[in-house]
C-alpha positions in Angstrom: 52.7 -33.3 -40.8 49.9 -34.9 -38.9 48.1 -36.7 -41.9 51.4 -39.0 -41.9 51.7 -39.5 -38.4 48.0 -40.2 -38.5 47.6 -42.5 -41.9 51.0 -44.4 -40.7 52.9 -43.1 -43.7 55.6 -41.8 -41.8 58.1 -44.7 -42.3 58.0 -45.3 -46.2 57.9 -41.5 -46.5 61.6 -42.4 -44.2 62.8 -45.2 -45.9 62.1 -43.3 -49.5 64.7 -40.3 -48.2 67.0 -42.9 -46.4 67.5 -44.6 -50.0 67.1 -41.2 -51.9 70.3 -40.3 -49.6 72.2 -43.1 -50.8 71.9 -42.9 -53.7 73.1 -39.5 -53.9 76.1 -39.8 -51.7 77.3 -43.0 -53.6 76.4 -41.7 -57.0 78.3 -38.1 -56.1 81.1 -40.3 -55.0 81.8 -42.0 -57.6 82.0 -39.2 -59.5 83.8 -37.0 -57.0 86.6 -39.7 -56.8 86.9 -40.2 -60.0 88.1 -37.1 -60.8 90.4 -36.6 -57.5 92.4 -39.6 -58.5 91.5 -38.7 -62.0 93.2 -35.3 -62.0 95.6 -35.1 -59.0 98.8 -33.9 -58.7 99.4 -35.1 -55.7 97.7 -38.7 -54.7 97.7 -38.5 -51.2 94.8 -35.9 -51.0 92.5 -37.0 -53.2 92.8 -40.6 -51.4 92.2 -38.6 -47.8 89.2 -36.6 -49.5 88.2 -39.7 -50.7 88.5 -41.6 -47.0 86.5 -38.4 -45.0 84.1 -38.6 -46.8 82.6 -41.8 -47.7 83.3 -42.0 -43.6 81.2 -38.5 -43.3 78.5 -40.3 -45.7 78.7 -43.5 -43.7 77.8 -41.5 -40.6 75.0 -39.5 -41.9 73.5 -42.7 -43.3 73.8 -44.6 -40.3 72.3 -42.5 -38.4 69.5 -42.3 -40.9 68.9 -46.1 -41.1 68.5 -45.8 -37.3 66.2 -43.4 -37.2 64.0 -45.1 -40.2 64.6 -48.5 -37.9 62.9 -46.7 -35.1 60.0 -44.9 -36.5 59.5 -48.4 -38.6 
């Protein structure tokens, strides 16, 4: 970790982690929302689940983006 702090590579590493988390979140969110909406018996439950998943993912990614911009 000292090498990352001394060489200035930490911001690049944080950007990589941020984009990897964003791609994972979008990919999993789209797969989960498709299956939730396609195979749901009650259509309200998956809509609420998709909205809450999107809100939590957006909040986590916003915090990660804030950390990246402050560190960079």
